[in-house]
PDB file of N, CA, C and O in Angstrom:
ATOM      1  N   UNK A   1      98.678  30.997  33.682  1.00  0.00           N
ATOM      2  CA  UNK A   1      97.738  31.481  34.663  1.00  0.00           C
ATOM      3  C   UNK A   1      97.832  33.005  34.711  1.00  0.00           C
ATOM      4  O   UNK A   1      98.912  33.579  34.849  1.00  0.00           O
ATOM      5  N   UNK A   2      96.680  33.632  34.594  1.00  0.00           N
ATOM      6  CA  UNK A   2      96.617  35.093  34.606  1.00  0.00           C
ATOM      7  C   UNK A   2      96.071  35.596  35.946  1.00  0.00           C
ATOM      8  O   UNK A   2      95.183  34.980  36.534  1.00  0.00           O
ATOM      9  N   UNK A   3      96.605  36.705  36.411  1.00  0.00           N
ATOM     10  CA  UNK A   3      96.180  37.290  37.682  1.00  0.00           C
ATOM     11  C   UNK A   3      94.697  37.632  37.666  1.00  0.00           C
ATOM     12  O   UNK A   3      93.993  37.363  38.639  1.00  0.00           O
ATOM     13  N   UNK A   4      94.211  38.223  36.574  1.00  0.00           N
ATOM     14  CA  UNK A   4      92.790  38.610  36.515  1.00  0.00           C
ATOM     15  C   UNK A   4      91.867  37.401  36.608  1.00  0.00           C
ATOM     16  O   UNK A   4      90.824  37.469  37.258  1.00  0.00           O
ATOM     17  N   UNK A   5      92.239  36.297  35.965  1.00  0.00           N
ATOM     18  CA  UNK A   5      91.446  35.069  36.056  1.00  0.00           C
ATOM     19  C   UNK A   5      91.457  34.534  37.482  1.00  0.00           C
ATOM     20  O   UNK A   5      90.435  34.080  37.995  1.00  0.00           O
ATOM     21  N   UNK A   6      92.622  34.593  38.113  1.00  0.00           N
ATOM     22  CA  UNK A   6      92.738  34.127  39.491  1.00  0.00           C
ATOM     23  C   UNK A   6      91.849  34.973  40.407  1.00  0.00           C
ATOM     24  O   UNK A   6      91.163  34.433  41.275  1.00  0.00           O
ATOM     25  N   UNK A   7      91.861  36.272  40.220  1.00  0.00           N
ATOM     26  CA  UNK A   7      91.021  37.166  41.038  1.00  0.00           C
ATOM     27  C   UNK A   7      89.552  36.812  40.857  1.00  0.00           C
ATOM     28  O   UNK A   7      88.796  36.783  41.827  1.00  0.00           O
ATOM     29  N   UNK A   8      89.148  36.546  39.633  1.00  0.00           N
ATOM     30  CA  UNK A   8      87.757  36.176  39.362  1.00  0.00           C
ATOM     31  C   UNK A   8      87.392  34.877  40.087  1.00  0.00           C
ATOM     32  O   UNK A   8      86.338  34.791  40.717  1.00  0.00           O
ATOM     33  N   UNK A   9      88.258  33.877  39.999  1.00  0.00           N
ATOM     34  CA  UNK A   9      88.024  32.603  40.694  1.00  0.00           C
ATOM     35  C   UNK A   9      88.026  32.796  42.211  1.00  0.00           C
ATOM     36  O   UNK A   9      87.223  32.193  42.922  1.00  0.00           O
ATOM     37  N   UNK A  10      88.930  33.636  42.693  1.00  0.00           N
ATOM     38  CA  UNK A  10      88.997  33.944  44.122  1.00  0.00           C
ATOM     39  C   UNK A  10      87.698  34.607  44.567  1.00  0.00           C
ATOM     40  O   UNK A  10      87.124  34.227  45.588  1.00  0.00           O
ATOM     41  N   UNK A  11      87.238  35.589  43.811  1.00  0.00           N
ATOM     42  CA  UNK A  11      86.026  36.338  44.158  1.00  0.00           C
ATOM     43  C   UNK A  11      84.790  35.443  44.156  1.00  0.00           C
ATOM     44  O   UNK A  11      83.841  35.697  44.897  1.00  0.00           O
ATOM     45  N   UNK A  12      84.794  34.406  43.335  1.00  0.00           N
ATOM     46  CA  UNK A  12      83.664  33.476  43.282  1.00  0.00           C
ATOM     47  C   UNK A  12      83.455  32.733  44.604  1.00  0.00           C
ATOM     48  O   UNK A  12      82.392  32.153  44.827  1.00  0.00           O
ATOM     49  N   UNK A  13      84.450  32.747  45.468  1.00  0.00           N
ATOM     50  CA  UNK A  13      84.343  32.060  46.753  1.00  0.00           C
ATOM     51  C   UNK A  13      83.557  32.874  47.782  1.00  0.00           C
ATOM     52  O   UNK A  13      83.255  32.385  48.871  1.00  0.00           O
ATOM     53  N   UNK A  14      83.232  34.105  47.435  1.00  0.00           N
ATOM     54  CA  UNK A  14      82.508  34.995  48.336  1.00  0.00           C
ATOM     55  C   UNK A  14      81.080  35.179  47.842  1.00  0.00           C
ATOM     56  O   UNK A  14      80.847  35.336  46.643  1.00  0.00           O
ATOM     57  N   UNK A  15      80.134  35.159  48.758  1.00  0.00           N
ATOM     58  CA  UNK A  15      78.730  35.322  48.395  1.00  0.00           C
ATOM     59  C   UNK A  15      78.305  36.784  48.378  1.00  0.00           C
ATOM     60  O   UNK A  15      77.542  37.200  47.507  1.00  0.00           O
ATOM     61  N   UNK A  16      78.795  37.567  49.337  1.00  0.00           N
ATOM     62  CA  UNK A  16      78.311  38.932  49.516  1.00  0.00           C
ATOM     63  C   UNK A  16      79.319  40.015  49.160  1.00  0.00           C
ATOM     64  O   UNK A  16      78.957  41.189  49.083  1.00  0.00           O
ATOM     65  N   UNK A  17      80.563  39.648  48.944  1.00  0.00           N
ATOM     66  CA  UNK A  17      81.596  40.629  48.621  1.00  0.00           C
ATOM     67  C   UNK A  17      81.610  40.866  47.120  1.00  0.00           C
ATOM     68  O   UNK A  17      81.739  39.923  46.340  1.00  0.00           O
ATOM     69  N   UNK A  18      81.479  42.119  46.716  1.00  0.00           N
ATOM     70  CA  UNK A  18      81.480  42.468  45.297  1.00  0.00           C
ATOM     71  C   UNK A  18      82.874  42.260  44.712  1.00  0.00           C
ATOM     72  O   UNK A  18      83.878  42.565  45.356  1.00  0.00           O
ATOM     73  N   UNK A  19      82.928  41.741  43.494  1.00  0.00           N
ATOM     74  CA  UNK A  19      84.220  41.472  42.849  1.00  0.00           C
ATOM     75  C   UNK A  19      85.058  42.742  42.720  1.00  0.00           C
ATOM     76  O   UNK A  19      86.287  42.669  42.709  1.00  0.00           O
ATOM     77  N   UNK A  20      84.412  43.903  42.622  1.00  0.00           N
ATOM     78  CA  UNK A  20      85.163  45.158  42.488  1.00  0.00           C
ATOM     79  C   UNK A  20      85.978  45.465  43.745  1.00  0.00           C
ATOM     80  O   UNK A  20      86.926  46.249  43.684  1.00  0.00           O
ATOM     81  N   UNK A  21      85.630  44.868  44.867  1.00  0.00           N
ATOM     82  CA  UNK A  21      86.385  45.074  46.107  1.00  0.00           C
ATOM     83  C   UNK A  21      87.668  44.253  46.141  1.00  0.00           C
ATOM     84  O   UNK A  21      88.543  44.491  46.973  1.00  0.00           O
ATOM     85  N   UNK A  22      87.775  43.285  45.233  1.00  0.00           N
ATOM     86  CA  UNK A  22      88.912  42.373  45.251  1.00  0.00           C
ATOM     87  C   UNK A  22      89.866  42.742  44.127  1.00  0.00           C
ATOM     88  O   UNK A  22      89.572  42.542  42.949  1.00  0.00           O
ATOM     89  N   UNK A  23      91.002  43.281  44.511  1.00  0.00           N
ATOM     90  CA  UNK A  23      92.055  43.722  43.609  1.00  0.00           C
ATOM     91  C   UNK A  23      93.347  43.001  43.985  1.00  0.00           C
ATOM     92  O   UNK A  23      93.403  42.358  45.034  1.00  0.00           O
ATOM     93  N   UNK A  24      94.387  43.092  43.153  1.00  0.00           N
ATOM     94  CA  UNK A  24      95.643  42.420  43.503  1.00  0.00           C
ATOM     95  C   UNK A  24      96.184  42.811  44.883  1.00  0.00           C
ATOM     96  O   UNK A  24      96.765  41.978  45.579  1.00  0.00           O
ATOM     97  N   UNK A  25      95.995  44.081  45.283  1.00  0.00           N
ATOM     98  CA  UNK A  25      96.547  44.533  46.561  1.00  0.00           C
ATOM     99  C   UNK A  25      95.555  44.428  47.726  1.00  0.00           C
ATOM    100  O   UNK A  25      95.824  44.939  48.813  1.00  0.00           O
ATOM    101  N   UNK A  26      94.414  43.772  47.506  1.00  0.00           N
ATOM    102  CA  UNK A  26      93.429  43.593  48.570  1.00  0.00           C
ATOM    103  C   UNK A  26      93.996  42.654  49.630  1.00  0.00           C
ATOM    104  O   UNK A  26      94.457  41.555  49.323  1.00  0.00           O
ATOM    105  N   UNK A  27      93.955  43.104  50.872  1.00  0.00           N
ATOM    106  CA  UNK A  27      94.360  42.248  51.988  1.00  0.00           C
ATOM    107  C   UNK A  27      93.143  41.408  52.359  1.00  0.00           C
ATOM    108  O   UNK A  27      92.275  41.833  53.122  1.00  0.00           O
ATOM    109  N   UNK A  28      93.107  40.197  51.794  1.00  0.00           N
ATOM    110  CA  UNK A  28      91.886  39.398  51.855  1.00  0.00           C
ATOM    111  C   UNK A  28      91.488  38.973  53.263  1.00  0.00           C
ATOM    112  O   UNK A  28      90.312  38.712  53.513  1.00  0.00           O
ATOM    113  N   UNK A  29      92.450  38.899  54.193  1.00  0.00           N
ATOM    114  CA  UNK A  29      92.115  38.558  55.589  1.00  0.00           C
ATOM    115  C   UNK A  29      91.250  39.654  56.219  1.00  0.00           C
ATOM    116  O   UNK A  29      90.552  39.407  57.202  1.00  0.00           O
ATOM    117  N   UNK A  30      91.296  40.860  55.656  1.00  0.00           N
ATOM    118  CA  UNK A  30      90.551  41.998  56.191  1.00  0.00           C
ATOM    119  C   UNK A  30      89.116  42.076  55.669  1.00  0.00           C
ATOM    120  O   UNK A  30      88.318  42.860  56.183  1.00  0.00           O
ATOM    121  N   UNK A  31      88.782  41.283  54.664  1.00  0.00           N
ATOM    122  CA  UNK A  31      87.423  41.302  54.113  1.00  0.00           C
ATOM    123  C   UNK A  31      86.438  40.803  55.166  1.00  0.00           C
ATOM    124  O   UNK A  31      86.706  39.830  55.871  1.00  0.00           O
ATOM    125  N   UNK A  32      85.298  41.480  55.263  1.00  0.00           N
ATOM    126  CA  UNK A  32      84.289  41.112  56.260  1.00  0.00           C
ATOM    127  C   UNK A  32      83.858  39.661  56.138  1.00  0.00           C
ATOM    128  O   UNK A  32      83.589  38.999  57.140  1.00  0.00           O
ATOM    129  N   UNK A  33      83.795  39.178  54.927  1.00  0.00           N
ATOM    130  CA  UNK A  33      83.295  37.832  54.682  1.00  0.00           C
ATOM    131  C   UNK A  33      84.360  36.737  54.842  1.00  0.00           C
ATOM    132  O   UNK A  33      84.033  35.552  54.778  1.00  0.00           O
ATOM    133  N   UNK A  34      85.626  37.116  55.049  1.00  0.00           N
ATOM    134  CA  UNK A  34      86.697  36.125  55.156  1.00  0.00           C
ATOM    135  C   UNK A  34      86.492  35.282  56.411  1.00  0.00           C
ATOM    136  O   UNK A  34      86.208  35.807  57.488  1.00  0.00           O
ATOM    137  N   UNK A  35      86.639  33.973  56.256  1.00  0.00           N
ATOM    138  CA  UNK A  35      86.519  33.051  57.377  1.00  0.00           C
ATOM    139  C   UNK A  35      87.315  31.787  57.061  1.00  0.00           C
ATOM    140  O   UNK A  35      87.853  31.637  55.963  1.00  0.00           O
ATOM    141  N   UNK A  36      87.382  30.896  58.023  1.00  0.00           N
ATOM    142  CA  UNK A  36      88.072  29.628  57.785  1.00  0.00           C
ATOM    143  C   UNK A  36      87.339  28.817  56.711  1.00  0.00           C
ATOM    144  O   UNK A  36      87.964  28.067  55.961  1.00  0.00           O
ATOM    145  N   UNK A  37      86.027  28.969  56.642  1.00  0.00           N
ATOM    146  CA  UNK A  37      85.256  28.284  55.605  1.00  0.00           C
ATOM    147  C   UNK A  37      85.618  28.821  54.219  1.00  0.00           C
ATOM    148  O   UNK A  37      85.709  28.054  53.260  1.00  0.00           O
ATOM    149  N   UNK A  38      85.823  30.118  54.115  1.00  0.00           N
ATOM    150  CA  UNK A  38      86.246  30.711  52.844  1.00  0.00           C
ATOM    151  C   UNK A  38      87.630  30.190  52.472  1.00  0.00           C
ATOM    152  O   UNK A  38      87.892  29.891  51.307  1.00  0.00           O
ATOM    153  N   UNK A  39      88.507  30.084  53.455  1.00  0.00           N
ATOM    154  CA  UNK A  39      89.851  29.559  53.202  1.00  0.00           C
ATOM    155  C   UNK A  39      89.778  28.138  52.650  1.00  0.00           C
ATOM    156  O   UNK A  39      90.533  27.782  51.745  1.00  0.00           O
ATOM    157  N   UNK A  40      88.875  27.331  53.191  1.00  0.00           N
ATOM    158  CA  UNK A  40      88.704  25.967  52.685  1.00  0.00           C
ATOM    159  C   UNK A  40      88.224  25.995  51.229  1.00  0.00           C
ATOM    160  O   UNK A  40      88.646  25.178  50.411  1.00  0.00           O
ATOM    161  N   UNK A  41      87.336  26.949  50.919  1.00  0.00           N
ATOM    162  CA  UNK A  41      86.876  27.109  49.542  1.00  0.00           C
ATOM    163  C   UNK A  41      88.008  27.493  48.608  1.00  0.00           C
ATOM    164  O   UNK A  41      88.064  27.028  47.470  1.00  0.00           O
ATOM    165  N   UNK A  42      88.913  28.345  49.087  1.00  0.00           N
ATOM    166  CA  UNK A  42      90.072  28.758  48.288  1.00  0.00           C
ATOM    167  C   UNK A  42      90.986  27.556  48.040  1.00  0.00           C
ATOM    168  O   UNK A  42      91.479  27.366  46.928  1.00  0.00           O
ATOM    169  N   UNK A  43      91.208  26.752  49.074  1.00  0.00           N
ATOM    170  CA  UNK A  43      92.043  25.552  48.924  1.00  0.00           C
ATOM    171  C   UNK A  43      91.443  24.622  47.870  1.00  0.00           C
ATOM    172  O   UNK A  43      92.158  24.104  47.012  1.00  0.00           O
ATOM    173  N   UNK A  44      90.125  24.414  47.938  1.00  0.00           N
ATOM    174  CA  UNK A  44      89.444  23.549  46.969  1.00  0.00           C
ATOM    175  C   UNK A  44      89.494  24.146  45.573  1.00  0.00           C
ATOM    176  O   UNK A  44      89.716  23.423  44.602  1.00  0.00           O
ATOM    177  N   UNK A  45      89.290  25.466  45.455  1.00  0.00           N
ATOM    178  CA  UNK A  45      89.325  26.131  44.153  1.00  0.00           C
ATOM    179  C   UNK A  45      90.705  25.993  43.511  1.00  0.00           C
ATOM    180  O   UNK A  45      90.813  25.707  42.319  1.00  0.00           O
ATOM    181  N   UNK A  46      91.749  26.196  44.297  1.00  0.00           N
ATOM    182  CA  UNK A  46      93.114  26.093  43.768  1.00  0.00           C
ATOM    183  C   UNK A  46      93.378  24.664  43.285  1.00  0.00           C
ATOM    184  O   UNK A  46      94.000  24.461  42.242  1.00  0.00           O
ATOM    185  N   UNK A  47      92.904  23.683  44.047  1.00  0.00           N
ATOM    186  CA  UNK A  47      93.109  22.282  43.669  1.00  0.00           C
ATOM    187  C   UNK A  47      92.380  21.955  42.362  1.00  0.00           C
ATOM    188  O   UNK A  47      92.961  21.339  41.468  1.00  0.00           O
ATOM    189  N   UNK A  48      91.111  22.364  42.247  1.00  0.00           N
ATOM    190  CA  UNK A  48      90.337  22.004  41.059  1.00  0.00           C
ATOM    191  C   UNK A  48      90.691  22.851  39.834  1.00  0.00           C
ATOM    192  O   UNK A  48      90.765  22.327  38.722  1.00  0.00           O
ATOM    193  N   UNK A  49      90.908  24.152  40.029  1.00  0.00           N
ATOM    194  CA  UNK A  49      91.175  25.039  38.893  1.00  0.00           C
ATOM    195  C   UNK A  49      92.620  24.988  38.415  1.00  0.00           C
ATOM    196  O   UNK A  49      92.891  25.120  37.222  1.00  0.00           O
ATOM    197  N   UNK A  50      93.559  24.795  39.362  1.00  0.00           N
ATOM    198  CA  UNK A  50      94.976  24.912  39.013  1.00  0.00           C
ATOM    199  C   UNK A  50      95.783  23.643  39.277  1.00  0.00           C
ATOM    200  O   UNK A  50      96.969  23.582  38.953  1.00  0.00           O
ATOM    201  N   UNK A  51      95.135  22.616  39.871  1.00  0.00           N
ATOM    202  CA  UNK A  51      95.827  21.357  40.121  1.00  0.00           C
ATOM    203  C   UNK A  51      96.948  21.460  41.131  1.00  0.00           C
ATOM    204  O   UNK A  51      97.884  20.660  41.109  1.00  0.00           O
ATOM    205  N   UNK A  52      96.862  22.443  42.022  1.00  0.00           N
ATOM    206  CA  UNK A  52      97.911  22.643  43.030  1.00  0.00           C
ATOM    207  C   UNK A  52      97.314  22.469  44.418  1.00  0.00           C
ATOM    208  O   UNK A  52      96.134  22.742  44.637  1.00  0.00           O
ATOM    209  N   UNK A  53      98.125  22.020  45.338  1.00  0.00           N
ATOM    210  CA  UNK A  53      97.684  21.861  46.714  1.00  0.00           C
ATOM    211  C   UNK A  53      98.354  22.923  47.570  1.00  0.00           C
ATOM    212  O   UNK A  53      99.579  23.039  47.590  1.00  0.00           O
ATOM    213  N   UNK A  54      97.536  23.699  48.279  1.00  0.00           N
ATOM    214  CA  UNK A  54      98.063  24.679  49.224  1.00  0.00           C
ATOM    215  C   UNK A  54      97.433  24.395  50.581  1.00  0.00           C
ATOM    216  O   UNK A  54      96.391  23.747  50.676  1.00  0.00           O
ATOM    217  N   UNK A  55      98.080  24.886  51.618  1.00  0.00           N
ATOM    218  CA  UNK A  55      97.608  24.636  52.981  1.00  0.00           C
ATOM    219  C   UNK A  55      97.075  25.917  53.614  1.00  0.00           C
ATOM    220  O   UNK A  55      97.324  27.022  53.132  1.00  0.00           O
ATOM    221  N   UNK A  56      96.344  25.741  54.692  1.00  0.00           N
ATOM    222  CA  UNK A  56      95.866  26.891  55.448  1.00  0.00           C
ATOM    223  C   UNK A  56      97.018  27.735  55.953  1.00  0.00           C
ATOM    224  O   UNK A  56      96.931  28.963  55.979  1.00  0.00           O
ATOM    225  N   UNK A  57      98.093  27.083  56.355  1.00  0.00           N
ATOM    226  CA  UNK A  57      99.272  27.804  56.840  1.00  0.00           C
ATOM    227  C   UNK A  57      99.858  28.688  55.732  1.00  0.00           C
ATOM    228  O   UNK A  57     100.271  29.820  55.986  1.00  0.00           O
ATOM    229  N   UNK A  58      99.891  28.167  54.514  1.00  0.00           N
ATOM    230  CA  UNK A  58     100.403  28.958  53.391  1.00  0.00           C
ATOM    231  C   UNK A  58      99.493  30.146  53.111  1.00  0.00           C
ATOM    232  O   UNK A  58      99.970  31.239  52.809  1.00  0.00           O
ATOM    233  N   UNK A  59      98.182  29.934  53.210  1.00  0.00           N
ATOM    234  CA  UNK A  59      97.241  31.037  53.012  1.00  0.00           C
ATOM    235  C   UNK A  59      97.453  32.104  54.084  1.00  0.00           C
ATOM    236  O   UNK A  59      97.472  33.297  53.783  1.00  0.00           O
ATOM    237  N   UNK A  60      97.613  31.673  55.329  1.00  0.00           N
ATOM    238  CA  UNK A  60      97.853  32.642  56.421  1.00  0.00           C
ATOM    239  C   UNK A  60      99.135  33.420  56.200  1.00  0.00           C
ATOM    240  O   UNK A  60      99.255  34.549  56.674  1.00  0.00           O
ATOM    241  N   UNK A  61     100.098  32.846  55.490  1.00  0.00           N
ATOM    242  CA  UNK A  61     101.358  33.519  55.203  1.00  0.00           C
ATOM    243  C   UNK A  61     101.258  34.566  54.108  1.00  0.00           C
ATOM    244  O   UNK A  61     102.200  35.329  53.892  1.00  0.00           O
ATOM    245  N   UNK A  62     100.134  34.612  53.419  1.00  0.00           N
ATOM    246  CA  UNK A  62      99.910  35.595  52.351  1.00  0.00           C
ATOM    247  C   UNK A  62      99.110  36.766  52.904  1.00  0.00           C
ATOM    248  O   UNK A  62      98.225  36.578  53.738  1.00  0.00           O
ATOM    249  N   UNK A  63      99.415  37.953  52.450  1.00  0.00           N
ATOM    250  CA  UNK A  63      98.678  39.145  52.880  1.00  0.00           C
ATOM    251  C   UNK A  63      97.664  39.602  51.848  1.00  0.00           C
ATOM    252  O   UNK A  63      96.528  39.940  52.180  1.00  0.00           O
ATOM    253  N   UNK A  64      98.089  39.608  50.592  1.00  0.00           N
ATOM    254  CA  UNK A  64      97.227  40.147  49.534  1.00  0.00           C
ATOM    255  C   UNK A  64      96.805  39.037  48.570  1.00  0.00           C
ATOM    256  O   UNK A  64      97.353  37.936  48.587  1.00  0.00           O
ATOM    257  N   UNK A  65      95.834  39.350  47.744  1.00  0.00           N
ATOM    258  CA  UNK A  65      95.399  38.409  46.713  1.00  0.00           C
ATOM    259  C   UNK A  65      96.562  38.099  45.771  1.00  0.00           C
ATOM    260  O   UNK A  65      96.719  36.960  45.332  1.00  0.00           O
ATOM    261  N   UNK A  66      97.364  39.095  45.466  1.00  0.00           N
ATOM    262  CA  UNK A  66      98.511  38.865  44.582  1.00  0.00           C
ATOM    263  C   UNK A  66      99.541  37.947  45.241  1.00  0.00           C
ATOM    264  O   UNK A  66     100.163  37.139  44.552  1.00  0.00           O
ATOM    265  N   UNK A  67      99.733  38.054  46.549  1.00  0.00           N
ATOM    266  CA  UNK A  67     100.627  37.128  47.265  1.00  0.00           C
ATOM    267  C   UNK A  67     100.137  35.692  47.086  1.00  0.00           C
ATOM    268  O   UNK A  67     100.921  34.778  46.834  1.00  0.00           O
ATOM    269  N   UNK A  68      98.835  35.518  47.219  1.00  0.00           N
ATOM    270  CA  UNK A  68      98.245  34.191  47.070  1.00  0.00           C
ATOM    271  C   UNK A  68      98.396  33.697  45.631  1.00  0.00           C
ATOM    272  O   UNK A  68      98.715  32.530  45.404  1.00  0.00           O
ATOM    273  N   UNK A  69      98.168  34.578  44.669  1.00  0.00           N
ATOM    274  CA  UNK A  69      98.374  34.240  43.263  1.00  0.00           C
ATOM    275  C   UNK A  69      99.814  33.787  43.031  1.00  0.00           C
ATOM    276  O   UNK A  69     100.045  32.776  42.368  1.00  0.00           O
ATOM    277  N   UNK A  70     100.778  34.523  43.570  1.00  0.00           N
ATOM    278  CA  UNK A  70     102.193  34.174  43.394  1.00  0.00           C
ATOM    279  C   UNK A  70     102.516  32.826  44.021  1.00  0.00           C
ATOM    280  O   UNK A  70     103.323  32.067  43.484  1.00  0.00           O
ATOM    281  N   UNK A  71     101.891  32.525  45.154  1.00  0.00           N
ATOM    282  CA  UNK A  71     102.065  31.229  45.797  1.00  0.00           C
ATOM    283  C   UNK A  71     101.588  30.114  44.865  1.00  0.00           C
ATOM    284  O   UNK A  71     102.295  29.131  44.643  1.00  0.00           O
ATOM    285  N   UNK A  72     100.391  30.279  44.330  1.00  0.00           N
ATOM    286  CA  UNK A  72      99.803  29.269  43.463  1.00  0.00           C
ATOM    287  C   UNK A  72     100.576  29.145  42.149  1.00  0.00           C
ATOM    288  O   UNK A  72     100.763  28.046  41.628  1.00  0.00           O
ATOM    289  N   UNK A  73     101.020  30.288  41.624  1.00  0.00           N
ATOM    290  CA  UNK A  73     101.755  30.306  40.357  1.00  0.00           C
ATOM    291  C   UNK A  73     103.199  29.831  40.509  1.00  0.00           C
ATOM    292  O   UNK A  73     103.887  29.595  39.517  1.00  0.00           O
ATOM    293  N   UNK A  74     103.648  29.695  41.746  1.00  0.00           N
ATOM    294  CA  UNK A  74     105.014  29.241  41.987  1.00  0.00           C
ATOM    295  C   UNK A  74     106.049  30.314  41.763  1.00  0.00           C
ATOM    296  O   UNK A  74     107.196  30.016  41.429  1.00  0.00           O
ATOM    297  N   UNK A  75     105.653  31.579  41.946  1.00  0.00           N
ATOM    298  CA  UNK A  75     106.576  32.710  41.738  1.00  0.00           C
ATOM    299  C   UNK A  75     107.286  33.057  43.011  1.00  0.00           C
ATOM    300  O   UNK A  75     108.101  33.980  43.032  1.00  0.00           O
TER     301      UNK A  75
END
């Protein structure tokens, strides 16, 4: 699993946020478009793309996109 691929998949969950705004150090909770519905999309994306199950609580425990990547990657 590559970080850049994960960022691309993560960015696909947003309709109005440009992918250039999403970097490894982006604090995704601060994005205007972030919502509980987006979090559900991230949970579904992780399950289908990476075969891993994560929870809303685990997402809330992450600050940046890279934190979330590390969670999914098991780092």
